[in-house]
N, C-alpha and C positions, 0 to 999 in steps of 0.2 A: 356566170360563159368560164367566170376561170375555174365552177364547180366543173363546169366541162371538160374542161381541161387539164382537170386535174381525172378525174374521171380516166378521158383517153388517152393519160398518163399509163394511164394503170390497167387498165385493159390493153394497152400493148407489148404489158408486158404480160399481159392470162394471155392473147393472143397468142404474138411472136410465131406467124402467120414464115413455109419458106415453102421449100424447092425440099426434091425427099434426099433431105440425107441428115444425118444420125453425127451425133459426138464420138469424139473415139477422148481415150483419154487419155489419149497422150499427145495431147491440145491442139491438134488438126481437122479439120471437114474430114467423112468421106463414109464409108461401112467402117462398120464402128460398133461398142457396144454405144443404145439410148441412155442417158442417167430420168434414176426410179427410187424412190422413196418417196416411203408413211413414214405424216406427222405433222405438226397443225396446217400448217399452213396445203399440205393437197386433202386436207376434210376439208377448210376451210371455201378451196376456189369449189372442190366439189361440192359441196352445196352452198353453192354464190349464187345457184341460177342463169347463169352465162351463158350465153349457144359457142362460144370458144371455149368450154370448159371438159375437160377429155382425159379419162382415169390416168391416161400417156402425158397430159402435159401437163396437168396437175403435180405427178409426181415426181418429172424435171423439174418442178419449179421446184418443188419441196427440196428436189435435190438441193436442187444452186445451195439454198435456202441454206440450207445445212453449212453447204463451206462458206454460206458467207453472211447469215448473220447469225447474230448470240442467238439464245435459245426465248429474251427477254421480245427484245425486234422482230422472231418471231412469232412474240405472245400479240406486240401490237401488230405485228402482220398480220394476223387472226380480222380484229377489229378492221383493216384499213379496204378485206375486203368485205366486210357489212358499209361499211361507212369510206366512200375514198376521201369523204371530203378534208380526214384525219388529217389525209399529208400537208393542203395544203393548209391548214392553219401549223400542220407543221413544222411544213418553209416559213410562214412567214411570220412566225415564231423566236421572238427577243432569247428567246432559254438556249442554251445549249445545248441541254437532254435532246430535245429538241429540231434541232440543224445538225445533233449528231444521228438519229435515225433518219431524220428529209434524206444526211447524202449519204447510208450506208442501206436506205430504201432507192434512192438512186440505182445506185449504183449496184447493186444487185436486178433491181429492174431493168434495163440495159441490158447485165450479161445472162439475165436469165432469159433475155427473146432472145441472144446471140444459140446459146447452148442450144432452147427448146424447142427454137426457130420446127424443125421436121413430125418437130411431135404435132 
């Protein structure tokens, strides 16, 4: 059950389904530039085998990661794409570093779901 919930959260961050709206870097929604970047999470996303993974969506997720996650957290994020259970372990851990990663990843997931909804 917990693993399923964790996986759903991770997939929700990837799916970010939405209508035909793009993200405008000025902070508002509407027609404008679409976020895109190349990097480790983009690669992990594309290799994840999830049907929601697309070049545009994975590139957007990487662009948000570049804004919100340290390079170390991005490296941990690669492992999350391979095994979403890592998030559950971090959330339940007593370690301050695991709790910090969980908080950063949760915020990243919410932001990427919002900003990448058009991809």
